[in-house]
C-alpha positions in Angstrom: 99.8 135.6 155.0 103.3 136.0 153.7 106.2 136.1 156.1 106.6 135.4 159.8 104.8 137.2 162.6 106.8 140.1 163.9 108.1 140.2 167.4 105.7 142.6 169.1 104.9 143.7 172.7 101.4 144.2 174.0 102.1 148.0 173.9 103.1 147.7 170.2 99.8 146.1 169.4 97.8 148.7 171.4 99.6 151.4 169.4 98.7 149.7 166.1 95.1 149.3 167.0 94.8 152.9 168.2 95.7 153.9 164.6 92.4 152.2 163.6 90.3 154.0 166.1 90.4 151.5 169.0 90.7 153.0 172.5 91.6 151.4 175.8 88.3 150.7 177.6 89.6 148.9 180.7 92.4 146.9 182.1 92.4 144.0 184.4 95.8 142.7 185.4 98.1 142.3 182.4 95.2 142.5 179.9 93.7 145.5 178.2 90.3 145.6 176.6 90.2 147.8 173.6 87.0 149.0 171.9 85.7 151.1 169.0 82.2 152.1 168.1 81.3 152.1 164.4 77.8 152.6 163.0 76.2 151.6 166.3 78.3 148.5 166.6 80.8 147.8 169.4 84.0 146.1 168.4 86.1 144.7 171.2 89.6 143.1 171.4 91.6 141.9 174.4 95.3 142.4 174.3 97.9 140.9 176.8 100.4 143.6 177.9 103.4 141.3 177.9 106.9 142.5 177.0 107.0 140.0 174.1 104.0 138.2 172.7 104.3 134.6 171.5 104.0 134.1 167.7 100.7 132.3 168.2 99.3 135.2 170.2 100.3 137.7 167.5 98.6 135.5 164.9 95.5 135.2 167.1 95.2 138.9 167.7 95.7 139.5 163.9 92.9 137.0 163.1 90.6 138.6 165.6 91.4 142.2 164.5 90.8 141.1 160.8 87.1 140.7 161.6 87.0 144.5 162.0 89.9 145.8 159.9 91.0 144.6 156.4 93.7 142.0 156.7 95.7 143.7 153.9 95.9 146.9 156.1 96.9 145.0 159.2 99.4 142.6 157.6 102.4 145.0 157.4 102.1 145.8 161.1 101.9 142.1 162.2 104.0 140.2 159.6 107.4 140.5 158.0 107.3 140.5 154.3 
């Protein structure tokens, strides 16, 4: 990955993932479970709703989301060029 992780909030990440068809499935405390259903498969990601996410958390969410969405499509949302 080129560049540094962007400074994102949990709400920013939720909005990014909604562009790719994920919807909020449930919330417990400060964490939201997002899901999408594609070809009979369920894809799930858990996002902390913090005002500012740590760089490692942004990287972790990016890595997990990359299992379902091409990294090249996600990269501009999560990393500075």
